[in-house]
C-alpha positions in Angstrom: 0.0 0.0 0.0 1.3 3.4 -0.9 1.3 6.8 0.9 -1.7 8.7 -0.5 -4.7 10.8 0.8 -6.6 9.2 3.7 -3.9 6.7 4.4 -2.6 6.4 8.0 1.2 6.6 7.9 3.8 5.8 10.5 7.4 6.7 9.9 10.8 7.5 11.4 12.9 10.4 10.4 16.0 12.4 11.2 15.8 16.1 10.5 18.9 18.1 9.9 19.4 21.8 9.0 20.9 22.4 5.6 21.9 19.0 4.4 22.6 15.4 5.6 25.7 16.6 7.4 24.0 19.5 9.1 23.1 19.9 12.7 20.4 17.5 13.9 17.2 19.3 14.7 15.0 16.3 15.6 15.3 12.5 15.5 12.5 10.1 16.0 13.0 6.7 17.6 11.0 3.5 17.0 9.2 3.9 20.3 7.7 7.2 19.2 7.3 7.3 15.4 5.4 10.1 13.6 1.9 8.8 12.9 -0.7 10.8 10.9 -3.4 10.8 8.2 -1.7 11.8 5.0 -3.3 14.6 3.0 -5.0 16.2 6.0 -3.0 19.4 5.7 -1.3 19.0 9.1 2.2 18.6 7.8 4.4 21.0 5.9 3.7 20.6 2.1 7.3 19.8 1.2 7.3 17.0 3.7 4.2 15.4 2.3 5.5 15.8 -1.2 8.7 14.0 -0.2 7.0 10.9 1.0 4.1 10.7 -1.6 3.7 7.2 -3.1 6.2 5.5 -0.8 5.3 2.2 0.8 6.1 0.5 4.1 9.9 -0.3 4.3 10.8 2.5 1.8 13.6 4.8 2.8 13.6 8.5 1.9 16.1 11.4 1.8 15.0 14.8 0.6 15.4 18.5 1.3 12.5 20.8 1.8 13.4 24.3 0.7 12.5 27.0 3.2 9.7 28.3 0.9 8.0 24.8 1.1 8.7 24.5 4.8 8.3 27.3 7.2 8.9 30.1 4.7 11.6 32.7 4.5 12.4 34.9 7.4 10.5 38.1 7.2 11.7 41.4 8.8 8.1 42.5 9.3 7.8 39.6 11.8 10.3 41.3 14.1 8.5 44.0 16.1 9.0 46.3 19.1 6.6 45.7 21.9 6.1 48.3 24.6 8.1 47.3 27.6 5.1 47.9 29.8 3.5 44.7 28.4 6.1 42.8 30.4 5.7 44.7 33.6 4.4 43.0 36.8 3.6 45.3 39.7 5.3 48.2 37.9 8.6 46.4 37.2 10.0 44.3 34.3 9.1 40.7 35.0 12.5 39.2 34.4 11.2 35.7 34.8 9.4 36.1 31.5 11.2 38.9 29.7 14.8 37.9 29.0 16.8 37.6 25.8 16.2 34.2 24.2 13.0 33.4 26.0 10.0 32.3 23.9 6.9 34.1 25.1 3.3 33.2 24.1 1.5 36.3 22.9 -1.7 36.9 20.9 -2.1 38.4 17.4 -4.8 40.9 16.5 -7.3 38.1 16.0 -6.6 36.6 19.4 -4.7 33.6 18.1 -1.6 32.4 20.0 1.7 33.3 18.5 5.1 32.7 20.1 7.7 35.4 20.0 11.4 35.2 21.0 12.8 38.1 23.0 15.8 39.4 21.1 16.5 42.7 22.8 15.3 44.6 25.8 15.4 48.4 25.7 14.2 51.1 28.1 11.0 51.7 26.1 10.5 48.5 24.0 11.2 44.8 23.8 12.2 43.6 20.4 10.5 40.3 19.6 10.9 37.9 16.6 7.7 36.2 15.6 9.2 34.2 12.7 8.9 30.5 13.0 12.2 29.2 14.5 12.9 27.3 11.3 11.9 30.1 8.9 14.6 30.6 6.3 16.0 27.2 6.8 16.1 24.3 4.3 15.1 21.1 6.1 16.9 17.8 5.3 14.8 14.7 6.1 16.1 11.1 6.0 14.0 8.2 7.2 11.9 5.2 6.6 8.2 4.4 6.2 7.2 1.9 8.9 3.5 1.4 8.0 0.9 2.5 5.6 -2.7 1.4 6.1 -6.2 2.7 5.4 -7.2 5.4 7.9 -10.3 4.8 9.9 -13.3 7.2 9.6 -12.5 8.4 13.1 -8.8 9.1 12.2 -9.9 11.0 9.1 -12.4 13.0 11.1 -9.9 13.6 13.9 -7.3 14.8 11.5 -9.1 18.1 11.0 -8.9 19.0 14.7 -6.3 20.1 17.2 -2.9 21.6 16.8 -1.1 21.1 13.5 1.8 18.6 13.3 4.6 20.1 11.4 6.6 17.0 10.6 9.4 18.5 12.7 9.9 20.3 15.9 10.4 24.0 16.4 13.6 23.8 18.3 16.4 26.1 17.4 16.7 28.7 14.6 18.9 27.8 11.7 18.5 31.3 10.3 19.1 31.1 6.6 20.7 27.7 6.1 20.6 26.3 2.6 21.7 23.1 1.0 20.8 19.8 -0.5 20.4 16.3 1.1 
């Protein structure tokens, strides 16, 4: 059976930034494979394209260019937030507001968006709201473990909850480029 829409897929992968010799971003082990309904729109498009039509036992190695992964880094996603937003009892809450910390915030529609504190000034806090892997090519190598028909419940459930990206959001490779 091949990987296609409405198939339940389980797989293992190693994700590296840039190319197959790049820094490891994430590595799945056999006890915790990635399992999902293919074609539900919960994985980055480049990842789904890379495993399309594979079968159980097939190995893969491909690079997802930044534009097909988490997009390019965008300067407009780096903004200055009034320092008062981080005040608690009239003082800067240093347990939350420190350089490198990821802080959950809300966009203008009330949706959660994480920002990384990159600079703290007397009037503003500079925050980067780009995805941590924006601007980075993603190199996946791995193996398909199982492909089977998804149940109706799995298909229905694939449209709910948080999206699975096919990789973690650890680190920021910031503009790495290469081929697997």
